[in-house]
C-alpha positions, 0 to 999 in steps of 0.5 A: 499499500505504501509502495503504491502511494510512493509510486503515485507521488513519484509519477505526479509532476510537482506543481511549480517545481522551480519555485518550490525549491529554495536555495539553501544558503551556506552559513559561511556564505560560500559563493561556490555553493550558492552558484551550484544551487542557482545552476541546479535551479536553472537546470530544473526550470530548463527541464520543466520547460522542455517537458512542457514543450514535448508534452505539447508536441505529443498532443499535437502529434496524436491529434495529427495522427487521429485526423490522418486516420479519419481522412484516410478512412473517409478517402477509402470509403469514397474510393470504394463508393466511386471506384467504377465512375470512369467506367460508367462514364464511358458506358453512358454514350453506348447506352445513348446509342443502344436506346437510339437503336431500340427506338428504331426497332420499336417500329415493329414491336412484335419482332424478335429484335425489338424484344431482345433489345428490350431485355438487354435494356432491362439488364443494362438498367439493373446493372446501373441501379446496382452500381448506384447510378440513377437518371437525373430527373429533367423533363417537366421540372425546373431547370437546375444548373447543377444537374441540367445543361441548357442547349437551347431555349424555346418560347412557349405558353404551355410551361412556366418560364425556366421549366425543362421542355425536352431532354435531348440527352439524359443525365446520370448521377452516381451516389450523389455525384454527377456523372453527366448533366442532362442536355435539355431545352428550357422554356422561355416566356413568349415575347409580348405583343408590343415587343419587336422580335 
């Protein structure tokens, strides 16, 4: 029990170590003893200051390491989540061409070619969904420059000004990250009767 108490007191840092130690003065006033005591007090103060610096450096290093670990975990998660992004971006033009072929084959909906292309289209859609890819909503919604790319404007009274009228090329996003913006035609208010065109 006494040993535990002795260990605790040994481990504790003395409060105000330089001030707690008083220089004993030799009775005969020996200047060499006084000088040695002053040097020891200076050394204690210097070591206490170094200890404080090293403690602060250790705290900073620990915080930096913790921040590094968090950043690496976040980057690893993003890397796994978006690892297929470049492959999927290259796949999108092929999907556009396939959809144009599907529209052409739709002229004869009873043909085996059209039915086969529909099955392939469904597989492609399922694959994209499993990869976290979804189509950017465009037609009939308000134009959003973050996900839409306006190709042209069209005067109309059928829709509100700034609404998307037609989608020329579909846009896609992958887990909240935009892969490709949708190319759209945006509604424009018609010119008023008194306005020259």
